[in-house]
C-alpha angles and dihedrals in degrees: 000000000000108000125225087263091056092256120146123234113253122212117210129198130177091276107013142065115203106200146146121292121271132200087246089063092065098083097045091043090052091048090053091050092050092050108101090205093056090045096041091114093051130072092259148317124297129243120234091259092052091046093051092047092053091051090050089051093049093049091047090052091052091050094042100046101020089239137054140106104354123203111245121224124185104233096209093059107015088236122151107245106176132268141304125179153086131309131170114253114250113258091235092066116090094233092061135152091052141113115245126211111207146161143192126184136189114259093249088062098051122115096027099098093249095132091053093044093049093043090053090053090050091049092054090050094045096047093037119040096007094049098218113166097200139014130196132200125203133198143140117288088244096054097103096166094057092041088056091054090049090053093046092056091051102261119148131216130220117187089209088073094058115123141172114250107254092201092066110030115198093013114153090232093070134140109058125207127218122212119190137199126186120210114262115260089240101048092197085067095061108127 
């Protein structure tokens, strides 16, 4: 949570640091958003202006709520790797109100288990200090890599929750799927 001095909580795993966004993240974040492979399950890539605006929103959310979409840094190298974190589900989605756990990594960080490792740290924080009772995760039905992460962290899928994304009617990426995870009864056991 945001400290008295305005600092943002950092989450640390064996290989990752989840932290607030820095000015030095702008360039690698923009490169990620311009990569068609990273954005293949989205309607398109982002311009530099759109990328910068999203980073500013993510940092403002961290400052405002004390949690949000943390920048991910690979501890071994200090390299920016993407984001993992929590974001309120948009009111226009049928599963709202809900809190979503999500992730996106630069291509050079794929296949190393970073999304799962970061998501597990976020789960512990969400179900522990933040006191959430349930989290959801949303993606396109075709996004097998993210769906595998959702399953690895213990989330479950119900096809009855599928929906077409109202922000992009007729988009090929529809429908979206919803995975859910309830907080453990013994919150100290969240892992």
